[in-house]
N, C-alpha and C positions, 0 to 999 in steps of 0.2 A: 503493500499499499505505500510506503515511504522510506525513503534512506536517508539517514542523517550520518554526514561526516563532519567529525571535527578537526580542527587544524590549529596550530600556533602553539601547542605545548612547548615547553622549554626549562632548562635549568636556569635560574635567575638566583642573584642573590635578594637578602632581604632589604626592601625599601623600592626595588625594581618595580616596573610595570609591565604588563603583558597583555595582549590582547588575542582572546580566541574566538575563531569563527565556526559556526556550524551552517553548512551547506544541505539545502533541503531538495530532496529530489523533484517534490512538486510544489507547486504554488502555495506559499504560506498565505495567500489571502483565502485561501480553502479552510485554513487551521484558526482554531479559536486562540489558542493559547501556546507558546513554547517556554521551554526553562532549562537552566544548568542544574545539573547535580554533581556531587563530587563525593569521591569515597577516598578516604586516606587510610593508610595501612593499618590494617587491626580494627577499623571502625565499619560502621554501617554506612550506607550511603545516605546523603543528606541534600536536601535541597538548598541550591546557594540563590537563585533568582529565577522570577518569571515573568513574563511579558505577554498581555495580551495583544494579537497581532492587529485587531481591526482599531481599539483605541490607544494602544500603547500603553495602558495602565500596567506598573509594574510594581513588585514585592520583592524584598530581600531578607535574606536570613540577616539576625542581627549581628552576628560575627563579621559580615561584611558590609553592612551599611556604611555610606560615606566612604567607601573604598572601591567597591565594584559598581559597575554600571551595564545593565542589560539594553540591548536596542535590537533594531531590526532595519533591513532596507528589504524592502520587497520586491524590487525590481530585481534584486540579486538571489532571491529566496535565501536570505540568509540572516542568521540570528547571532549576535556579537555578545561576547562578554570582557570588558575592559576590566582590568584589575590594576590596580594602582595600590601603593605603599603595602607590597606582599610581605607576609611574614611567614616564617616557617610552617606554623601551624596551616599555612593555605596549601601545604605540599598535599597533593590527591591527583587521582585521575578524575578528570572533570569530563563529562558525559553531557550531551544534547538529548533532551527529551520533548516528546507531545503525545497527547493522548487523543486517538481517533477512535469515535465509537466504543470507548472503554477498554481499548486495546493502547498498551504502551509500547511506544518505540524507542529506541535507544541508540545512539551513535556508538560507535567502538571505544570511545574515549581518547582523551590526550593530557599527556602525564604533563603536570606543572610541580616542578621540585624547586624549593625556594629552600637555600642553604649557601651559609658563609662558608 
């Protein structure tokens, strides 16, 4: 139904910035919302940020508010996650997600490692 491909993961130092991209195989105009999740080593997957495609409403986990920004480009069928002031605790595999008719679709993940 849909394929999601993340890109932009990297090894960075604390305080650095990074932008992740999620390319969607279908028009994101057909989708209500998309989100970013992350899973750190030894931890459960957690929601990072979501965006409503139509109206652009966003929400963020408390741990990333003020540092991360989710956005979308409908023409490119792409959702972004701009990450600023990265901390070691942000280290995780970041996954793009959407739900269509109660079915979750996930990208394969992009590794973000924050270490000095």
